[in-house]
Every structure is written in structure tokens, then in C-alpha cells.
Residue, then its C-alpha position, 0 to 999 in steps of 0.5 A: m631206408d627210414t633212418a628216423r624210424i630206426a632211430r626211434i626204435l633204438n631209442a625206445m629199446v635203450d629207454r626201456s632198458e634204462t627204465h627196467r634196470i633190474w631186468n637189463g642188469v640180469l640180462a647183462a649178467a647172463y651175457v657176461a656169464f656166457i662170455l666167461f663160461g662159453h669161452d672154452t666151448f667156443v675154443k673147442l668148436s673153433i679148433r674142430a673147424m680149424n682141423a677140418l678146414t686146415l689153418p690157412v682155409y679157416d683163417a681165410v674163411v674168418a677173414a672173409i666173413t669179417v670183411a663182409v660183415g664189416v663192409a656192410f656195417l660201415t656202409a650202413l653207418v656211412f649212409f646214416i652219417r650223410k643224414n646227420g648234418p652238424q654231427r657229421p664231421r665228428q662222427i666221420f672222425y671217430l668212425s675213421a679213427i676206430v677203423l684205423m685202430l682196428v686195422l693197426h690191431y689186426s696188423l700188429l697184435f693179432e695171433m690169428n683171425i678168429e680173435v676178431i670175435h672179441a670185438a663182436l662179443y664186447a660190442g654186445l656187452a656195450f649195447l647192454l651196458f649203455p642204458f646204465a651210463r648213457r654215454p660212451g666213455a662211461t659205458i666202456l669204463l663199466a665194461l673194463p672190469v669184465m674185460m680184465l676178468d675175462e682175460w684173467y679167467q682164461y689165463r689162470v683158470l681155463y688154460p694156466e699151463s698154456v697161456q703165459y700172460l694176461d692178454l692185454n692185446d685182447v682187452l684192447m680189441d674188446v675196447l675197440g669193439s665196444g667203441l665201434m658199437l657205441c659209435g654206430m649207435w650214436t651215428v644211427g641216432v641213439r641219444m648220448e651226450v657229452d659235456r664238460s661235467l660228464f667228461l669229468k665224471d668219466m675222468v674220475m671213473l678212469a682215475v679210480l680204475v687206474s688207482i686200483c691197478a696202481m695200489a695192487l702193483a704197489g702192494c705186490v698183490v699183482v706184479l708185472f713179471p715173476g722176478h717181482s713176486c712177493p709172498q702176498t703176490w696173487l697174480v703175475l701179469n706176464r710169465l713169458p721168458d722174454p716179456m720185453e721182446f717186441w716181436r714174437v712168433h706164435p708157435f702154432t699159427g706162425r704169425t709174427y705179432h707184438a704182445m704188449p707188456p703189462l705197463e704198455g698194454l695198460a697205458v694203451i688201453s687207458a689212452v683209447t678209453l680216454f679217447f672214447t670219453g669224448m664221443g657223443t653229441r656235445t651239449g652245453g648242459t649238464k644232463d647225465 
């Protein structure tokens, strides 16, 4: 495998997207529209496949495909990491941490296996948004509003009668899928740099997003639970009858999982996003 040639091709693609930002923005916007408006079609196709195969077989097929793709992807990344010299320890650390978080997510937060599609979808979005930011943390921060919009759209527009909470479990999977893609790009050789000045920029972006959430909660525009509602409330984040119960059983799949309550979910998502702001090649300069 010619690792240098693959790195040159990927860097050329990213450089071209960075140069042609308008076209890349149009492509990213079209991709976001596909995520939002293609969701219901995908759910219907998924249900048809599930009914044809039965739930246990469908879950097994999805798991088998996920494992096969995941093993192939990780094997390729390990091959590249072996070629990377000084960056090898940090790349091993980040890749191992991401895999561990994905395994924990699957063990604790999954309702059914097909939810892994979130990681794939937002890996694609991370690839499209990266040329606008040129560093992993900022890329994920740019994607976070789309992730939240996606879950709001499902919660309040597509399935308001059946979905009882803004699914922050899925948002966390979106972040992890984005992080895995960015880690892969870094490992393959796409140029991305982090230093103290860039880290501070990412911290400011994260602080702005957290502040917007805090102001929405403080102004009662968004509330955690129905009992907190005010006349101006636009969104209730969680309408479950027992939102603080740690374990719940999914009524259709029968899987036991943890649905993160709003504050817990927002805190975990912020912490994982913060973790990714340190990913990349450390430099002493201030190149953005």
C-alpha cells in the first residue's frame, strides 16, 4: 500500500475543497438536507427489512456488517499508524479511546444495532466540514448544531407522537463517528494542526455553544422536563414519565439501555467534544 500517495490524494482533495469553499458549502448543505429529509425514508426501508428478516436476524446482519467494516477500517488505520513515527503514540491513544467509547456506547446506550448508521452519516459530514476548519475540534463544533437539529427534527417534526425525548444518545454517536473519521484522516496523513492558540479558539466556540444552551434554559425557551414549562417554552427536552430512571427497556426491541437525561447528555457531549479538540499534530506555531 502506497501510504504517501494516499496521503497526497486526500490532502489534494481537502485543499481543493478549502479553495472552493462555496461549492464545498453547497455540497455540505445538500448532505445535511439528505440527513434530515432522508431519515424517514431510511426508517421505512429499515422497518421493511426488519419485518422481512425478523428483528434478531436483522440485528445480527447489521452487527456483522458493522464488525466487518470496522475491522477493515481499523486494520487500515493500524497499518498507517505503523508508518507515522513521532505521531504514533498520540494516534494510538486517540484511536484506542474512540474505539473504547464506541464499545461503551454500544453496551450502554444503544436501543438497536441500526443506530450505528449515525456514526457513518456524521463521519461523512465531518469529512465535508473539515476544510472549513482544518482541525478536528472545530470541525465537530461546526457539526454539533446539525446534530442537534437532526434530533429535534425527528423529535418534534417526524415522530412527535412516538418519540418522547431529544435523543442525546444519538448525538453522542454522531460526535464519535465524526471523531473516528477525523482520527482516520489524521492517521492517513491529512494535514491538521493543533497548538495553544487554536485550542483556545476551539474553547471559545464550545463556550459560545454552551452559553446559547444556558441562555435558552435560563429564559425558559427550552426546558428540561414538562414540569419546568413556561408560557414562552418552545421545546421540552425530555417528556418521559420517569426521565431520571437510569435503565429502561425499549418497548419494541426489548433491549435494556440508558437514555441520558438532558443535563447529563449535554455534559457528556461537551466533554467528548473537548477531548477531540486536542487531536492532531502538535506544532509550536499559530497556523490556523
